[in-house]
Every structure is written in structure tokens, then in C-alpha cells.
PyMOL Python script that loads the backbone (N, CA, C, O; Angstrom):
from pymol import cmd

cmd.read_pdbstr("""\
ATOM      1  N   UNK A   1      53.082  48.361 -48.928  1.00  0.00           N
ATOM      2  CA  UNK A   1      54.127  49.168 -48.348  1.00  0.00           C
ATOM      3  C   UNK A   1      54.433  48.670 -46.940  1.00  0.00           C
ATOM      4  O   UNK A   1      53.543  48.187 -46.240  1.00  0.00           O
ATOM      5  N   UNK A   2      55.655  48.786 -46.540  1.00  0.00           N
ATOM      6  CA  UNK A   2      56.055  48.383 -45.192  1.00  0.00           C
ATOM      7  C   UNK A   2      56.712  49.541 -44.473  1.00  0.00           C
ATOM      8  O   UNK A   2      57.264  50.458 -45.081  1.00  0.00           O
ATOM      9  N   UNK A   3      56.631  49.466 -43.164  1.00  0.00           N
ATOM     10  CA  UNK A   3      57.290  50.451 -42.319  1.00  0.00           C
ATOM     11  C   UNK A   3      57.808  49.717 -41.101  1.00  0.00           C
ATOM     12  O   UNK A   3      57.079  48.926 -40.502  1.00  0.00           O
ATOM     13  N   UNK A   4      59.039  49.960 -40.727  1.00  0.00           N
ATOM     14  CA  UNK A   4      59.622  49.343 -39.529  1.00  0.00           C
ATOM     15  C   UNK A   4      60.150  50.429 -38.618  1.00  0.00           C
ATOM     16  O   UNK A   4      60.718  51.430 -39.054  1.00  0.00           O
ATOM     17  N   UNK A   5      59.942  50.194 -37.342  1.00  0.00           N
ATOM     18  CA  UNK A   5      60.476  51.096 -36.337  1.00  0.00           C
ATOM     19  C   UNK A   5      60.700  50.281 -35.084  1.00  0.00           C
ATOM     20  O   UNK A   5      59.781  49.607 -34.618  1.00  0.00           O
ATOM     21  N   UNK A   6      61.876  50.323 -34.536  1.00  0.00           N
ATOM     22  CA  UNK A   6      62.193  49.557 -33.331  1.00  0.00           C
ATOM     23  C   UNK A   6      61.947  50.437 -32.117  1.00  0.00           C
ATOM     24  O   UNK A   6      62.584  51.477 -31.947  1.00  0.00           O
ATOM     25  N   UNK A   7      61.019  50.010 -31.280  1.00  0.00           N
ATOM     26  CA  UNK A   7      60.717  50.733 -30.051  1.00  0.00           C
ATOM     27  C   UNK A   7      61.666  50.249 -28.970  1.00  0.00           C
ATOM     28  O   UNK A   7      61.725  49.053 -28.686  1.00  0.00           O
ATOM     29  N   UNK A   8      62.401  51.156 -28.371  1.00  0.00           N
ATOM     30  CA  UNK A   8      63.453  50.820 -27.422  1.00  0.00           C
ATOM     31  C   UNK A   8      62.997  50.887 -25.967  1.00  0.00           C
ATOM     32  O   UNK A   8      63.676  50.366 -25.083  1.00  0.00           O
ATOM     33  N   UNK A   9      61.853  51.522 -25.711  1.00  0.00           N
ATOM     34  CA  UNK A   9      61.396  51.758 -24.345  1.00  0.00           C
ATOM     35  C   UNK A   9      60.003  51.164 -24.177  1.00  0.00           C
ATOM     36  O   UNK A   9      59.123  51.372 -25.012  1.00  0.00           O
ATOM     37  N   UNK A  10      59.813  50.421 -23.085  1.00  0.00           N
ATOM     38  CA  UNK A  10      58.496  49.851 -22.803  1.00  0.00           C
ATOM     39  C   UNK A  10      57.483  50.973 -22.607  1.00  0.00           C
ATOM     40  O   UNK A  10      57.806  52.032 -22.070  1.00  0.00           O
ATOM     41  N   UNK A  11      56.263  50.724 -23.048  1.00  0.00           N
ATOM     42  CA  UNK A  11      55.207  51.722 -22.894  1.00  0.00           C
ATOM     43  C   UNK A  11      54.092  51.466 -23.887  1.00  0.00           C
ATOM     44  O   UNK A  11      54.101  50.460 -24.597  1.00  0.00           O
ATOM     45  N   UNK A  12      53.138  52.372 -23.935  1.00  0.00           N
ATOM     46  CA  UNK A  12      52.015  52.294 -24.860  1.00  0.00           C
ATOM     47  C   UNK A  12      52.164  53.412 -25.877  1.00  0.00           C
ATOM     48  O   UNK A  12      52.335  54.578 -25.519  1.00  0.00           O
ATOM     49  N   UNK A  13      52.099  53.044 -27.149  1.00  0.00           N
ATOM     50  CA  UNK A  13      52.299  53.996 -28.230  1.00  0.00           C
ATOM     51  C   UNK A  13      51.080  53.998 -29.144  1.00  0.00           C
ATOM     52  O   UNK A  13      50.546  52.941 -29.478  1.00  0.00           O
ATOM     53  N   UNK A  14      50.645  55.181 -29.545  1.00  0.00           N
ATOM     54  CA  UNK A  14      49.551  55.341 -30.500  1.00  0.00           C
ATOM     55  C   UNK A  14      50.167  55.517 -31.890  1.00  0.00           C
ATOM     56  O   UNK A  14      51.235  56.113 -32.032  1.00  0.00           O
ATOM     57  N   UNK A  15      49.490  54.999 -32.904  1.00  0.00           N
ATOM     58  CA  UNK A  15      49.985  55.227 -34.262  1.00  0.00           C
ATOM     59  C   UNK A  15      48.817  55.433 -35.197  1.00  0.00           C
ATOM     60  O   UNK A  15      47.683  55.070 -34.886  1.00  0.00           O
ATOM     61  N   UNK A  16      49.102  56.018 -36.346  1.00  0.00           N
ATOM     62  CA  UNK A  16      48.091  56.199 -37.377  1.00  0.00           C
ATOM     63  C   UNK A  16      48.761  56.169 -38.736  1.00  0.00           C
ATOM     64  O   UNK A  16      49.917  56.565 -38.884  1.00  0.00           O
ATOM     65  N   UNK A  17      48.034  55.704 -39.706  1.00  0.00           N
ATOM     66  CA  UNK A  17      48.481  55.766 -41.092  1.00  0.00           C
ATOM     67  C   UNK A  17      47.905  57.062 -41.666  1.00  0.00           C
ATOM     68  O   UNK A  17      46.693  57.169 -41.854  1.00  0.00           O
ATOM     69  N   UNK A  18      48.750  58.031 -41.940  1.00  0.00           N
ATOM     70  CA  UNK A  18      48.253  59.320 -42.427  1.00  0.00           C
ATOM     71  C   UNK A  18      47.518  59.185 -43.757  1.00  0.00           C
ATOM     72  O   UNK A  18      46.564  59.922 -44.011  1.00  0.00           O
ATOM     73  N   UNK A  19      47.942  58.267 -44.597  1.00  0.00           N
ATOM     74  CA  UNK A  19      47.292  58.081 -45.896  1.00  0.00           C
ATOM     75  C   UNK A  19      45.888  57.501 -45.741  1.00  0.00           C
ATOM     76  O   UNK A  19      44.983  57.880 -46.485  1.00  0.00           O
ATOM     77  N   UNK A  20      45.689  56.579 -44.778  1.00  0.00           N
ATOM     78  CA  UNK A  20      44.401  55.910 -44.579  1.00  0.00           C
ATOM     79  C   UNK A  20      43.692  56.342 -43.301  1.00  0.00           C
ATOM     80  O   UNK A  20      42.785  55.650 -42.838  1.00  0.00           O
ATOM     81  N   UNK A  21      44.084  57.461 -42.729  1.00  0.00           N
ATOM     82  CA  UNK A  21      43.506  57.918 -41.468  1.00  0.00           C
ATOM     83  C   UNK A  21      41.987  58.086 -41.570  1.00  0.00           C
ATOM     84  O   UNK A  21      41.268  57.747 -40.630  1.00  0.00           O
ATOM     85  N   UNK A  22      41.493  58.603 -42.692  1.00  0.00           N
ATOM     86  CA  UNK A  22      40.049  58.815 -42.871  1.00  0.00           C
ATOM     87  C   UNK A  22      39.271  57.502 -42.836  1.00  0.00           C
ATOM     88  O   UNK A  22      38.083  57.503 -42.513  1.00  0.00           O
ATOM     89  N   UNK A  23      39.921  56.381 -43.163  1.00  0.00           N
ATOM     90  CA  UNK A  23      39.279  55.067 -43.109  1.00  0.00           C
ATOM     91  C   UNK A  23      39.450  54.418 -41.738  1.00  0.00           C
ATOM     92  O   UNK A  23      39.028  53.279 -41.537  1.00  0.00           O
ATOM     93  N   UNK A  24      40.056  55.121 -40.805  1.00  0.00           N
ATOM     94  CA  UNK A  24      40.180  54.604 -39.444  1.00  0.00           C
ATOM     95  C   UNK A  24      41.415  53.767 -39.185  1.00  0.00           C
ATOM     96  O   UNK A  24      41.444  53.002 -38.220  1.00  0.00           O
ATOM     97  N   UNK A  25      42.434  53.889 -40.016  1.00  0.00           N
ATOM     98  CA  UNK A  25      43.634  53.079 -39.798  1.00  0.00           C
ATOM     99  C   UNK A  25      44.491  53.713 -38.705  1.00  0.00           C
ATOM    100  O   UNK A  25      45.412  54.486 -38.971  1.00  0.00           O
ATOM    101  N   UNK A  26      44.154  53.356 -37.469  1.00  0.00           N
ATOM    102  CA  UNK A  26      44.873  53.809 -36.283  1.00  0.00           C
ATOM    103  C   UNK A  26      45.020  52.612 -35.359  1.00  0.00           C
ATOM    104  O   UNK A  26      44.341  51.602 -35.540  1.00  0.00           O
ATOM    105  N   UNK A  27      45.887  52.713 -34.385  1.00  0.00           N
ATOM    106  CA  UNK A  27      46.047  51.595 -33.464  1.00  0.00           C
ATOM    107  C   UNK A  27      46.912  51.951 -32.281  1.00  0.00           C
ATOM    108  O   UNK A  27      47.383  53.079 -32.133  1.00  0.00           O
ATOM    109  N   UNK A  28      47.104  50.950 -31.444  1.00  0.00           N
ATOM    110  CA  UNK A  28      47.915  51.082 -30.247  1.00  0.00           C
ATOM    111  C   UNK A  28      48.919  49.943 -30.216  1.00  0.00           C
ATOM    112  O   UNK A  28      48.582  48.800 -30.523  1.00  0.00           O
ATOM    113  N   UNK A  29      50.142  50.253 -29.850  1.00  0.00           N
ATOM    114  CA  UNK A  29      51.186  49.243 -29.689  1.00  0.00           C
ATOM    115  C   UNK A  29      51.580  49.230 -28.219  1.00  0.00           C
ATOM    116  O   UNK A  29      51.938  50.265 -27.657  1.00  0.00           O
ATOM    117  N   UNK A  30      51.513  48.059 -27.602  1.00  0.00           N
ATOM    118  CA  UNK A  30      51.935  47.896 -26.214  1.00  0.00           C
ATOM    119  C   UNK A  30      53.285  47.192 -26.205  1.00  0.00           C
ATOM    120  O   UNK A  30      53.404  46.058 -26.670  1.00  0.00           O
ATOM    121  N   UNK A  31      54.292  47.861 -25.677  1.00  0.00           N
ATOM    122  CA  UNK A  31      55.653  47.334 -25.652  1.00  0.00           C
ATOM    123  C   UNK A  31      56.005  46.974 -24.218  1.00  0.00           C
ATOM    124  O   UNK A  31      55.855  47.789 -23.308  1.00  0.00           O
ATOM    125  N   UNK A  32      56.477  45.741 -24.022  1.00  0.00           N
ATOM    126  CA  UNK A  32      56.922  45.299 -22.701  1.00  0.00           C
ATOM    127  C   UNK A  32      58.412  44.993 -22.757  1.00  0.00           C
ATOM    128  O   UNK A  32      58.976  44.796 -23.833  1.00  0.00           O
ATOM    129  N   UNK A  33      59.035  44.955 -21.605  1.00  0.00           N
ATOM    130  CA  UNK A  33      60.460  44.648 -21.541  1.00  0.00           C
ATOM    131  C   UNK A  33      60.694  43.217 -22.008  1.00  0.00           C
ATOM    132  O   UNK A  33      59.866  42.338 -21.768  1.00  0.00           O
ATOM    133  N   UNK A  34      61.802  42.989 -22.664  1.00  0.00           N
ATOM    134  CA  UNK A  34      62.146  41.649 -23.143  1.00  0.00           C
ATOM    135  C   UNK A  34      62.429  40.734 -21.962  1.00  0.00           C
ATOM    136  O   UNK A  34      63.009  41.149 -20.959  1.00  0.00           O
ATOM    137  N   UNK A  35      62.009  39.487 -22.100  1.00  0.00           N
ATOM    138  CA  UNK A  35      62.287  38.481 -21.083  1.00  0.00           C
ATOM    139  C   UNK A  35      63.471  37.655 -21.553  1.00  0.00           C
ATOM    140  O   UNK A  35      63.427  37.051 -22.624  1.00  0.00           O
ATOM    141  N   UNK A  36      64.516  37.628 -20.764  1.00  0.00           N
ATOM    142  CA  UNK A  36      65.705  36.876 -21.155  1.00  0.00           C
ATOM    143  C   UNK A  36      65.624  35.419 -20.746  1.00  0.00           C
ATOM    144  O   UNK A  36      66.364  34.588 -21.272  1.00  0.00           O
ATOM    145  N   UNK A  37      64.740  35.094 -19.816  1.00  0.00           N
ATOM    146  CA  UNK A  37      64.594  33.713 -19.381  1.00  0.00           C
ATOM    147  C   UNK A  37      65.810  33.232 -18.614  1.00  0.00           C
ATOM    148  O   UNK A  37      66.722  34.007 -18.326  1.00  0.00           O
ATOM    149  N   UNK A  38      65.820  31.948 -18.283  1.00  0.00           N
ATOM    150  CA  UNK A  38      66.941  31.359 -17.553  1.00  0.00           C
ATOM    151  C   UNK A  38      67.944  30.781 -18.538  1.00  0.00           C
ATOM    152  O   UNK A  38      67.576  30.157 -19.533  1.00  0.00           O
ATOM    153  N   UNK A  39      69.205  30.999 -18.245  1.00  0.00           N
ATOM    154  CA  UNK A  39      70.262  30.427 -19.078  1.00  0.00           C
ATOM    155  C   UNK A  39      70.344  28.931 -18.818  1.00  0.00           C
ATOM    156  O   UNK A  39      70.278  28.488 -17.671  1.00  0.00           O
ATOM    157  N   UNK A  40      70.486  28.166 -19.871  1.00  0.00           N
ATOM    158  CA  UNK A  40      70.621  26.720 -19.754  1.00  0.00           C
ATOM    159  C   UNK A  40      72.103  26.377 -19.636  1.00  0.00           C
ATOM    160  O   UNK A  40      72.918  26.925 -20.378  1.00  0.00           O
ATOM    161  N   UNK A  41      72.466  25.482 -18.719  1.00  0.00           N
ATOM    162  CA  UNK A  41      73.874  25.097 -18.605  1.00  0.00           C
ATOM    163  C   UNK A  41      74.329  24.367 -19.870  1.00  0.00           C
ATOM    164  O   UNK A  41      73.566  23.610 -20.470  1.00  0.00           O
ATOM    165  N   UNK A  42      75.571  24.603 -20.262  1.00  0.00           N
ATOM    166  CA  UNK A  42      76.129  23.943 -21.441  1.00  0.00           C
ATOM    167  C   UNK A  42      76.329  22.465 -21.154  1.00  0.00           C
ATOM    168  O   UNK A  42      76.767  22.090 -20.066  1.00  0.00           O
ATOM    169  N   UNK A  43      76.009  21.633 -22.126  1.00  0.00           N
ATOM    170  CA  UNK A  43      76.236  20.187 -21.991  1.00  0.00           C
ATOM    171  C   UNK A  43      77.239  19.771 -23.057  1.00  0.00           C
ATOM    172  O   UNK A  43      77.055  20.057 -24.240  1.00  0.00           O
ATOM    173  N   UNK A  44      78.282  19.107 -22.639  1.00  0.00           N
ATOM    174  CA  UNK A  44      79.324  18.681 -23.589  1.00  0.00           C
ATOM    175  C   UNK A  44      79.337  17.190 -23.681  1.00  0.00           C
ATOM    176  O   UNK A  44      80.138  16.625 -24.426  1.00  0.00           O
TER     177      UNK A  44
END
""", "prot")
cmd.dss("prot")
cmd.show_as("cartoon", "prot")
cmd.util.cbc("prot")
cmd.orient("prot")
């Protein structure tokens, strides 16, 4: 099974799988701001 969720705000998020919680399926997601880097000049 898959699950997708797009986190829009930087921060630390806790998660758990309710179906497998008794087996310890929990975790932490650390979200940082996206780095856009430096724009490269166009070469023609």
C-alpha cells in the first residue's frame, strides 16, 4: 500500500501507521525549505 502527502511547510512531523502501530511503525519526517540554487545563464 502507498500513501502520499505533500508537506507545504518546513518543520518536524510525527507519523504512525495505525494498522501497524502495535509493531512500532512510527517515525519522524523533517521538512526543510527547498533550495532553488543559482540560476545558470543561458548559452546560445
